[in-house]
C-alpha atoms as a printed R data frame, in Angstrom:
    type eleno elety resid chain resno       x       y       z
1   ATOM     1    CA   MET     A     1 -21.000 -15.642  25.952
2   ATOM     2    CA   ARG     A     2 -21.958 -17.602  28.854
3   ATOM     3    CA   GLU     A     3 -18.470 -16.315  30.489
4   ATOM     4    CA   LYS     A     4 -19.420 -12.833  30.288
5   ATOM     5    CA   ARG     A     5 -23.145 -13.245  31.728
6   ATOM     6    CA   ALA     A     6 -21.484 -15.026  34.957
7   ATOM     7    CA   LEU     A     7 -18.869 -12.140  34.998
8   ATOM     8    CA   THR     A     8 -21.582  -9.338  35.048
9   ATOM     9    CA   SER     A     9 -23.607 -11.053  37.595
10  ATOM    10    CA   VAL     A    10 -20.311 -11.476  39.643
11  ATOM    11    CA   LEU     A    11 -19.689  -8.072  39.592
12  ATOM    12    CA   ALA     A    12 -23.151  -6.964  40.509
13  ATOM    13    CA   CYS     A    13 -23.214  -8.965  43.450
14  ATOM    14    CA   VAL     A    14 -19.570  -7.193  44.561
15  ATOM    15    CA   ALA     A    15 -21.143  -4.114  43.797
16  ATOM    16    CA   ILE     A    16 -24.232  -4.928  46.066
17  ATOM    17    CA   LEU     A    17 -21.918  -6.060  48.679
18  ATOM    18    CA   LEU     A    18 -19.507  -2.563  48.685
19  ATOM    19    CA   GLY     A    19 -23.088  -0.740  49.150
20  ATOM    20    CA   GLY     A    20 -23.404  -2.408  52.302
21  ATOM    21    CA   CYS     A    21 -26.857  -4.608  52.951
22  ATOM    22    CA   SER     A    22 -29.702  -3.702  54.582
23  ATOM    23    CA   GLU     A    23 -29.421  -5.714  58.090
24  ATOM    24    CA   PRO     A    24 -27.130  -8.524  59.207
25  ATOM    25    CA   GLY     A    25 -28.287 -12.082  57.468
26  ATOM    26    CA   ASP     A    26 -30.672 -10.227  55.265
27  ATOM    27    CA   GLU     A    27 -29.359 -11.668  51.846
28  ATOM    28    CA   THR     A    28 -32.011  -9.990  49.954
29  ATOM    29    CA   PRO     A    29 -30.363  -7.864  47.347
30  ATOM    30    CA   GLN     A    30 -31.190  -4.318  47.277
31  ATOM    31    CA   THR     A    31 -32.538  -3.042  44.040
32  ATOM    32    CA   THR     A    32 -31.360   0.827  43.159
33  ATOM    33    CA   ALA     A    33 -32.816   2.511  40.389
34  ATOM    34    CA   GLU     A    34 -29.024   2.354  39.015
35  ATOM    35    CA   THR     A    35 -29.081  -1.614  39.785
36  ATOM    36    CA   ALA     A    36 -32.444  -1.836  37.781
37  ATOM    37    CA   ARG     A    37 -31.151   0.230  34.999
38  ATOM    38    CA   PRO     A    38 -29.392  -2.045  31.944
39  ATOM    39    CA   LYS     A    39 -26.899  -1.133  30.417
40  ATOM    40    CA   ASN     A    40 -26.658  -0.321  27.288
41  ATOM    41    CA   PRO     A    41 -24.211  -1.879  25.245
42  ATOM    42    CA   LEU     A    42 -23.804   0.493  22.581
43  ATOM    43    CA   LEU     A    43 -22.650   3.215  24.957
44  ATOM    44    CA   GLU     A    44 -19.295   0.534  25.509
45  ATOM    45    CA   ASP     A    45 -16.276   0.566  23.675
46  ATOM    46    CA   ARG     A    46 -15.842  -2.072  21.388
47  ATOM    47    CA   GLY     A    47 -12.543  -3.336  19.476
48  ATOM    48    CA   ILE     A    48 -10.446  -0.304  21.116
49  ATOM    49    CA   ARG     A    49  -6.672  -1.583  21.558
50  ATOM    50    CA   PRO     A    50  -3.677   0.794  21.909
51  ATOM    51    CA   VAL     A    51  -2.551   1.776  19.036
52  ATOM    52    CA   ARG     A    52   0.458   3.751  17.705
53  ATOM    53    CA   MET     A    53  -0.826   7.183  16.251
54  ATOM    54    CA   ALA     A    54  -0.461   8.617  12.993
55  ATOM    55    CA   THR     A    55  -1.621  11.691  11.685
56  ATOM    56    CA   GLY     A    56  -1.340  13.714   8.334
57  ATOM    57    CA   GLN     A    57   0.420  11.749   5.693
58  ATOM    58    CA   ALA     A    58   1.379   9.132   7.247
59  ATOM    59    CA   LEU     A    59  -2.448   8.465   8.406
60  ATOM    60    CA   THR     A    60  -3.207   7.662   4.490
61  ATOM    61    CA   TRP     A    61  -0.758   4.716   4.615
62  ATOM    62    CA   VAL     A    62  -1.352   2.834   7.613
63  ATOM    63    CA   ALA     A    63  -3.136  -0.340   7.795
64  ATOM    64    CA   PRO     A    64  -7.399   0.236   7.589
65  ATOM    65    CA   GLU     A    65  -7.711  -1.407  11.192
66  ATOM    66    CA   THR     A    66  -5.230   0.840  12.679
67  ATOM    67    CA   ALA     A    67  -6.921   3.415  10.540
68  ATOM    68    CA   SER     A    68  -9.591   3.132  12.606
69  ATOM    69    CA   GLN     A    69  -8.323   3.012  15.986
70  ATOM    70    CA   ILE     A    70  -6.821   6.195  15.286
71  ATOM    71    CA   LEU     A    71  -9.782   7.957  13.928
72  ATOM    72    CA   CYS     A    72 -11.686   6.458  17.355
73  ATOM    73    CA   GLN     A    73  -9.024   7.614  19.685
74  ATOM    74    CA   THR     A    74  -7.847  10.950  17.905
75  ATOM    75    CA   LEU     A    75  -9.717  12.706  20.904
76  ATOM    76    CA   ASP     A    76 -10.136  11.010  24.034
77  ATOM    77    CA   LYS     A    77 -13.382   9.688  25.428
78  ATOM    78    CA   GLU     A    78 -14.244  12.759  27.561
79  ATOM    79    CA   GLN     A    79 -14.045  14.924  24.364
80  ATOM    80    CA   TRP     A    80 -16.467  12.650  22.701
81  ATOM    81    CA   LYS     A    81 -18.776  13.108  25.850
82  ATOM    82    CA   ASP     A    82 -18.708  16.826  25.115
83  ATOM    83    CA   LEU     A    83 -19.551  16.913  21.490
84  ATOM    84    CA   LEU     A    84 -22.726  14.325  21.823
85  ATOM    85    CA   GLY     A    85 -23.747  15.174  24.763
86  ATOM    86    CA   GLY     A    86 -23.143  12.297  27.459
87  ATOM    87    CA   GLU     A    87 -22.078   8.916  27.426
88  ATOM    88    CA   VAL     A    88 -20.601   7.121  24.685
89  ATOM    89    CA   GLY     A    89 -19.709   4.127  23.175
90  ATOM    90    CA   ARG     A    90 -16.318   3.830  20.316
91  ATOM    91    CA   LEU     A    91 -16.359   1.378  18.158
92  ATOM    92    CA   ALA     A    92 -13.401   0.645  15.695
93  ATOM    93    CA   GLY     A    93 -14.151  -0.811  12.231
94  ATOM    94    CA   GLY     A    94 -11.555  -2.972  10.341
95  ATOM    95    CA   ALA     A    95 -10.600  -3.670   6.689
96  ATOM    96    CA   PRO     A    96 -11.188  -3.211   4.308
97  ATOM    97    CA   SER     A    97 -13.022   0.054   5.560
98  ATOM    98    CA   ALA     A    98 -11.279   2.350   7.657
99  ATOM    99    CA   GLY     A    99 -13.718   3.942  10.154
100 ATOM   100    CA   CYS     A   100 -14.991   4.256  13.556
101 ATOM   101    CA   VAL     A   101 -18.562   5.196  15.395
102 ATOM   102    CA   ILE     A   102 -19.216   7.047  17.917
103 ATOM   103    CA   THR     A   103 -22.853   6.074  19.728
104 ATOM   104    CA   SER     A   104 -24.753   8.438  22.654
105 ATOM   105    CA   ALA     A   105 -27.839   7.868  23.685
106 ATOM   106    CA   ALA     A   106 -29.180  10.498  21.201
107 ATOM   107    CA   SER     A   107 -27.004  10.185  18.267
108 ATOM   108    CA   SER     A   108 -24.027   8.210  16.246
109 ATOM   109    CA   VAL     A   109 -21.848   9.805  14.096
110 ATOM   110    CA   THR     A   110 -20.027   7.907  11.700
111 ATOM   111    CA   VAL     A   111 -16.267   8.553  10.457
112 ATOM   112    CA   GLU     A   112 -14.298   7.313   7.980
113 ATOM   113    CA   LEU     A   113 -11.477   7.381   5.661
114 ATOM   114    CA   PHE     A   114 -11.314   6.261   2.229
115 ATOM   115    CA   GLN     A   115  -9.784   6.068  -1.046
116 ATOM   116    CA   ALA     A   116 -10.641   8.569  -3.006
117 ATOM   117    CA   HIS     A   117 -10.854   8.280  -7.375
118 ATOM   118    CA   GLU     A   118 -11.248  11.486  -8.210
119 ATOM   119    CA   ALA     A   119 -10.003  14.942  -6.173
120 ATOM   120    CA   LEU     A   120 -12.336  16.892  -4.047
121 ATOM   121    CA   ASP     A   121 -13.454  19.775  -5.286
122 ATOM   122    CA   PRO     A   122 -13.460  21.939  -1.950
123 ATOM   123    CA   GLU     A   123 -16.612  24.218  -1.093
124 ATOM   124    CA   PHE     A   124 -15.697  25.589   2.418
125 ATOM   125    CA   THR     A   125 -13.312  25.096   5.151
126 ATOM   126    CA   VAL     A   126 -13.826  23.194   8.122
127 ATOM   127    CA   GLY     A   127 -10.957  22.780  10.771
128 ATOM   128    CA   GLY     A   128  -8.843  24.526   8.964
129 ATOM   129    CA   ARG     A   129  -9.278  22.099   5.568
130 ATOM   130    CA   PRO     A   130 -10.458  21.986   2.532
131 ATOM   131    CA   ALA     A   131 -14.418  20.326   2.785
132 ATOM   132    CA   ALA     A   132 -17.392  19.510   0.959
133 ATOM   133    CA   ASN     A   133 -21.013  18.136   1.226
134 ATOM   134    CA   ASP     A   134 -21.893  15.149  -0.502
135 ATOM   135    CA   ARG     A   135 -25.403  14.878   0.331
136 ATOM   136    CA   ALA     A   136 -25.880  13.282   4.277
137 ATOM   137    CA   GLN     A   137 -21.811  13.774   4.574
138 ATOM   138    CA   ILE     A   138 -18.816  16.253   4.956
139 ATOM   139    CA   ARG     A   139 -15.842  15.596   3.019
140 ATOM   140    CA   VAL     A   140 -13.011  16.467   4.315
141 ATOM   141    CA   ALA     A   141  -8.828  17.070   2.612
142 ATOM   142    CA   LEU     A   142  -6.948  15.905   5.451
143 ATOM   143    CA   THR     A   143  -3.790  16.161   2.784
144 ATOM   144    CA   ASP     A   144  -3.119  17.895   0.084
145 ATOM   145    CA   ASP     A   145  -3.149  14.938  -2.032
146 ATOM   146    CA   ALA     A   146  -7.277  14.746  -1.527
147 ATOM   147    CA   LEU     A   147  -7.128  18.012  -3.972
148 ATOM   148    CA   ALA     A   148  -4.767  17.078  -6.634
149 ATOM   149    CA   PRO     A   149  -6.197  16.437 -10.208
150 ATOM   150    CA   THR     A   150  -3.787  13.581 -10.601
151 ATOM   151    CA   LEU     A   151  -1.748  11.278  -8.112
152 ATOM   152    CA   ASN     A   152   1.525   8.983  -8.248
153 ATOM   153    CA   LYS     A   153   1.343   5.894  -6.768
154 ATOM   154    CA   GLY     A   154   0.144   6.250  -3.642
155 ATOM   155    CA   ALA     A   155  -3.184   7.147  -1.211
156 ATOM   156    CA   ARG     A   156  -5.781   9.796  -1.854
157 ATOM   157    CA   SER     A   157  -7.733   9.220   1.103
158 ATOM   158    CA   VAL     A   158 -10.614  11.922   2.377
159 ATOM   159    CA   LEU     A   159 -11.900  12.179   5.595
160 ATOM   160    CA   THR     A   160 -16.141  11.502   5.778
161 ATOM   161    CA   ILE     A   161 -18.353  12.259   8.585
162 ATOM   162    CA   THR     A   162 -21.758  11.211   8.724
163 ATOM   163    CA   VAL     A   163 -24.722  11.557  11.454
164 ATOM   164    CA   ASN     A   164 -27.730   8.421  12.370
165 ATOM   165    CA   GLN     A   165 -30.434  10.825  11.945
166 ATOM   166    CA   PRO     A   166 -32.855  10.672  15.235
167 ATOM   167    CA   PRO     A   167 -36.709  11.456  13.837
168 ATOM   168    CA   ASP     A   168 -36.407  14.766  16.109
169 ATOM   169    CA   LEU     A   169 -32.700  15.982  14.361
170 ATOM   170    CA   ASP     A   170 -33.440  18.158  11.483
171 ATOM   171    CA   THR     A   171 -30.871  18.878   8.386
172 ATOM   172    CA   ALA     A   172 -29.566  22.114   9.865
173 ATOM   173    CA   ALA     A   173 -29.022  20.369  13.253
174 ATOM   174    CA   THR     A   174 -27.797  17.223  11.642
175 ATOM   175    CA   ARG     A   175 -24.701  19.762   9.765
176 ATOM   176    CA   GLU     A   176 -24.241  21.701  13.010
177 ATOM   177    CA   LEU     A   177 -23.220  18.621  14.600
178 ATOM   178    CA   GLN     A   178 -21.051  17.828  11.975
179 ATOM   179    CA   THR     A   179 -19.161  20.661  11.729
180 ATOM   180    CA   ARG     A   180 -19.022  20.556  15.714
181 ATOM   181    CA   VAL     A   181 -17.064  17.173  15.811
182 ATOM   182    CA   LEU     A   182 -14.761  17.834  12.287
183 ATOM   183    CA   THR     A   183 -13.944  21.314  14.041
184 ATOM   184    CA   GLU     A   184 -12.129  19.667  16.965
185 ATOM   185    CA   LEU     A   185 -11.571  16.087  14.869
186 ATOM   186    CA   VAL     A   186  -9.392  17.617  11.536
187 ATOM   187    CA   PRO     A   187  -6.684  19.734  13.017
188 ATOM   188    CA   PRO     A   188  -5.009  16.782  15.072
189 ATOM   189    CA   LEU     A   189  -5.730  14.136  12.128
190 ATOM   190    CA   ALA     A   190  -4.255  16.790   9.387
191 ATOM   191    CA   GLU     A   191  -0.991  17.712  11.436
192 ATOM   192    CA   ARG     A   192   1.827  15.660  10.347
193 ATOM   193    CA   SER     A   193   3.449  13.019  12.737
194 ATOM   194    CA   GLU     A   194   6.204  11.857  10.825
195 ATOM   195    CA   ALA     A   195   7.889  12.054   7.458
196 ATOM   196    CA   VAL     A   196   6.735   9.169   5.192
197 ATOM   197    CA   PRO     A   197   9.253   8.235   2.116
198 ATOM   198    CA   VAL     A   198   8.452   9.041  -1.565
199 ATOM   199    CA   LEU     A   199   7.084   6.799  -4.096
200 ATOM   200    CA   ASP     A   200   8.135   7.230  -7.767
201 ATOM   201    CA   ASP     A   201   5.696   6.434 -10.189
202 ATOM   202    CA   LEU     A   202   6.125   2.794 -10.439
203 ATOM   203    CA   GLY     A   203   4.954   2.829  -6.750
204 ATOM   204    CA   THR     A   204   8.547   2.474  -5.254
205 ATOM   205    CA   VAL     A   205  11.122   3.380  -2.935
206 ATOM   206    CA   ALA     A   206  14.732   3.279  -2.808
207 ATOM   207    CA   TYR     A   207  16.108   1.069   0.346
208 ATOM   208    CA   VAL     A   208  17.887   2.702   3.358
209 ATOM   209    CA   SER     A   209  18.588   1.183   6.137
210 ATOM   210    CA   THR     A   210  15.694   2.123   8.696
211 ATOM   211    CA   PRO     A   211  15.727   1.509  12.374
212 ATOM   212    CA   LEU     A   212  12.935  -1.368  13.758
213 ATOM   213    CA   ALA     A   213  10.211   0.354  16.237
214 ATOM   214    CA   PRO     A   214   9.837  -1.331  19.105
215 ATOM   215    CA   GLY     A   215   7.847  -3.917  20.888
216 ATOM   216    CA   GLY     A   216   5.484  -4.414  17.813
217 ATOM   217    CA   GLU     A   217   4.946  -1.025  16.687
218 ATOM   218    CA   ILE     A   218   5.652  -2.230  13.357
219 ATOM   219    CA   VAL     A   219   1.992  -3.193  12.712
220 ATOM   220    CA   ASP     A   220   0.432   0.224  12.737
221 ATOM   221    CA   LEU     A   221   2.991   1.858  10.690
222 ATOM   222    CA   PRO     A   222   2.384   3.380   7.788
223 ATOM   223    CA   THR     A   223   3.614   0.874   4.653
224 ATOM   224    CA   PRO     A   224   6.004   2.147   2.728
225 ATOM   225    CA   ILE     A   225   8.131   2.431   6.404
226 ATOM   226    CA   GLN     A   226   7.364  -1.523   7.475
227 ATOM   227    CA   ALA     A   227   8.642  -2.235   4.163
228 ATOM   228    CA   LEU     A   228  12.111  -0.518   5.209
229 ATOM   229    CA   GLN     A   229  11.883  -1.955   8.633
230 ATOM   230    CA   LEU     A   230  11.035  -5.453   7.095
231 ATOM   231    CA   CYS     A   231  14.497  -5.144   4.572
232 ATOM   232    CA   THR     A   232  16.740  -3.919   7.335
233 ATOM   233    CA   VAL     A   233  16.190  -7.068   9.547
234 ATOM   234    CA   LEU     A   234  16.181  -9.097   6.914
235 ATOM   235    CA   ARG     A   235  19.985  -7.829   5.292
236 ATOM   236    CA   GLU     A   236  21.455  -6.652   8.553
237 ATOM   237    CA   ARG     A   237  20.260  -8.990  11.243
238 ATOM   238    CA   LEU     A   238  19.518 -12.084   9.839
239 ATOM   239    CA   GLY     A   239  22.269 -11.800   7.439
240 ATOM   240    CA   LEU     A   240  20.702 -12.304   4.102
241 ATOM   241    CA   THR     A   241  22.879 -10.881   1.687
242 ATOM   242    CA   ARG     A   242  21.689  -9.583  -1.961
243 ATOM   243    CA   ARG     A   243  22.625 -11.102  -5.228
244 ATOM   244    CA   SER     A   244  22.943  -7.549  -6.786
245 ATOM   245    CA   PRO     A   245  25.088  -4.995  -5.135
246 ATOM   246    CA   GLU     A   246  23.534  -1.847  -6.229
247 ATOM   247    CA   ALA     A   247  20.681   0.228  -5.011
248 ATOM   248    CA   ASP     A   248  17.491  -1.452  -4.696
249 ATOM   249    CA   LYS     A   249  14.147  -0.359  -5.139
250 ATOM   250    CA   ILE     A   250  11.303  -1.759  -2.674
251 ATOM   251    CA   THR     A   251   7.501  -1.898  -2.780
252 ATOM   252    CA   SER     A   252   5.170  -2.520   0.053
253 ATOM   253    CA   ASP     A   253   6.786  -5.637   0.095
254 ATOM   254    CA   CYS     A   254  10.514  -6.518   0.868
255 ATOM   255    CA   GLU     A   255  12.376  -8.754  -1.351
256 ATOM   256    CA   VAL     A   256  15.774 -10.200  -0.903
257 ATOM   257    CA   SER     A   257  17.243 -11.693  -4.104
258 ATOM   258    CA   LEU     A   258  20.091 -14.274  -2.474
259 ATOM   259    CA   PRO     A   259  23.022 -15.280  -4.472
260 ATOM   260    CA   ASP     A   260  22.455 -18.869  -4.403
261 ATOM   261    CA   GLY     A   261  18.696 -18.044  -6.797
262 ATOM   262    CA   ASP     A   262  16.671 -18.046  -3.598
263 ATOM   263    CA   ASN     A   263  14.341 -14.756  -3.425
264 ATOM   264    CA   VAL     A   264  13.084 -14.146   0.039
265 ATOM   265    CA   THR     A   265   9.818 -11.665   0.741
266 ATOM   266    CA   ALA     A   266   8.296 -10.580   3.493
267 ATOM   267    CA   TYR     A   267   5.655  -8.234   3.932
268 ATOM   268    CA   LEU     A   268   2.839  -7.349   6.689
269 ATOM   269    CA   ARG     A   269  -0.791  -7.351   5.494
270 ATOM   270    CA   HIS     A   270  -4.626  -7.030   6.696
271 ATOM   271    CA   THR     A   271  -5.810 -10.975   7.863
272 ATOM   272    CA   ASN     A   272  -8.910 -11.751   9.785
273 ATOM   273    CA   HIS     A   273  -8.774 -13.730  13.259
274 ATOM   274    CA   ARG     A   274 -11.637 -15.336  12.818
275 ATOM   275    CA   ASP     A   275  -9.316 -17.303   9.943
276 ATOM   276    CA   GLU     A   276  -7.667 -20.662  10.756
277 ATOM   277    CA   TYR     A   277  -4.197 -20.606  12.206
278 ATOM   278    CA   PRO     A   278  -3.404 -24.257  13.263
279 ATOM   279    CA   GLU     A   279   0.439 -23.804  14.301
280 ATOM   280    CA   HIS     A   280   2.450 -21.884  16.148
281 ATOM   281    CA   ILE     A   281   5.590 -20.098  15.121
282 ATOM   282    CA   ALA     A   282   7.378 -18.364  17.699
283 ATOM   283    CA   SER     A   283   4.460 -18.848  20.172
284 ATOM   284    CA   ARG     A   284   2.212 -17.121  17.888
285 ATOM   285    CA   PRO     A   285  -0.327 -18.237  15.712
286 ATOM   286    CA   ALA     A   286   0.406 -19.471  12.269
287 ATOM   287    CA   ARG     A   287  -0.494 -20.803   8.653
288 ATOM   288    CA   ARG     A   288   1.237 -22.626   6.331
289 ATOM   289    CA   LEU     A   289   0.836 -22.476   2.908
290 ATOM   290    CA   LYS     A   290   3.282 -24.897   0.183
291 ATOM   291    CA   LEU     A   291   3.139 -22.791  -3.020
292 ATOM   292    CA   GLU     A   292   3.261 -24.995  -6.665
293 ATOM   293    CA   SER     A   293   7.009 -23.335  -6.882
294 ATOM   294    CA   GLY     A   294   7.935 -25.673  -4.165
295 ATOM   295    CA   THR     A   295   8.703 -22.726  -1.821
296 ATOM   296    CA   GLU     A   296   6.366 -22.728   1.310
297 ATOM   297    CA   SER     A   297   4.370 -19.169   2.564
298 ATOM   298    CA   ILE     A   298   4.541 -18.409   6.344
299 ATOM   299    CA   THR     A   299   1.249 -16.021   7.780
300 ATOM   300    CA   VAL     A   300   1.962 -15.221  11.545
301 ATOM   301    CA   LEU     A   301  -0.303 -13.257  13.505
302 ATOM   302    CA   LEU     A   302   2.111 -10.483  15.453
303 ATOM   303    CA   ARG     A   303   0.050  -9.203  18.030
304 ATOM   304    CA   ASP     A   304  -3.845 -10.046  19.821
305 ATOM   305    CA   GLY     A   305  -6.223  -7.108  18.750
306 ATOM   306    CA   ALA     A   306  -4.407  -6.261  15.806
307 ATOM   307    CA   GLU     A   307  -5.386  -6.901  12.399
308 ATOM   308    CA   VAL     A   308  -1.813  -7.708  11.146
309 ATOM   309    CA   GLY     A   309   0.275 -10.640   9.441
310 ATOM   310    CA   LEU     A   310   3.506 -11.027   8.671
311 ATOM   311    CA   THR     A   311   3.848 -13.356   5.422
312 ATOM   312    CA   VAL     A   312   6.985 -14.681   4.813
313 ATOM   313    CA   THR     A   313   7.894 -16.487   1.255
314 ATOM   314    CA   ALA     A   314  10.973 -18.825   0.796
315 ATOM   315    CA   PRO     A   315  11.787 -22.582   0.464
316 ATOM   316    CA   ASP     A   316  12.778 -22.090   4.344
317 ATOM   317    CA   ALA     A   317   9.998 -19.976   5.394
318 ATOM   318    CA   ALA     A   318   9.697 -21.465   8.637
319 ATOM   319    CA   SER     A   319  12.874 -20.834   9.692
320 ATOM   320    CA   ILE     A   320  13.242 -17.095   8.400
321 ATOM   321    CA   ALA     A   321   9.542 -16.262  10.349
322 ATOM   322    CA   GLU     A   322  10.943 -18.391  13.633
323 ATOM   323    CA   GLN     A   323  13.745 -15.969  13.576
324 ATOM   324    CA   LEU     A   324  11.757 -13.015  12.508
325 ATOM   325    CA   VAL     A   325   9.132 -12.513  14.630
326 ATOM   326    CA   PRO     A   326  10.998 -12.161  18.142
327 ATOM   327    CA   ILE     A   327  12.700  -9.214  16.577
328 ATOM   328    CA   LEU     A   328   9.631  -7.421  15.377
329 ATOM   329    CA   LEU     A   329   8.299  -8.049  18.934
330 ATOM   330    CA   GLY     A   330  10.946  -7.307  21.210
């Protein structure tokens, strides 16, 4: 924090110098209305990072932190300014919730994506999708799964929007703001960006060789595609052969049963950067856990800012992770 204050002071001095001084040799800083006005930290972006965008069904399968980034960035900052009437700051959430808070000087809007236990009973349409009122929220079915009375293993995700109502904003004005935001936000979010493998009633998908997304983008992919890409890398690039030759099924974890009887499991999950990662695997922060079975579990933080870790469980997990991490980030 002290370093941040120092940096702010330096930048302020640079601004004064660039604006010129009143007299040569006059070292007294010139105070203007702009420099005197304290900056509102709520009107600055916090926790925003570059993200691979996923929409439609694919959005319902990405990690919560990835979904939060997408909700913040589907509309650019100028669009948010137009909707909320002035400067805005965006705050991306993290697991277990998937949401974004957009704050202006006049109001604050919260947009969230959550897993619904029951099908949405639509009352009206907004942004081309079925929606319903829920007290202070508007709930929107981004995909048809949110309307299904029953659901196989999968995601029934519903988008909600709330407005932190200032004293002078009545219910009608709140609804108008919510509707105005959803009219712009829902269409691009509901649009299909990519196909997602269909899971069966057991929550599994048939293995098929799947090319790896470049540059570490795997952290932002839908879970079933992550698993397929991990299995493809383990089998085709690390040469891990399966014990059984028949076509197999995988879940969100990639598990390879080796001919010698050992199992290798790899998966990507939300992880907290505040946790301790005292070791390094392929130059990335990592932690090691010995299991009672004698195998070890290695978790590696793949990318700065993205709250996703790669976990490998195997008798030689560290060796496999050392080979796997550079491939995933390449």
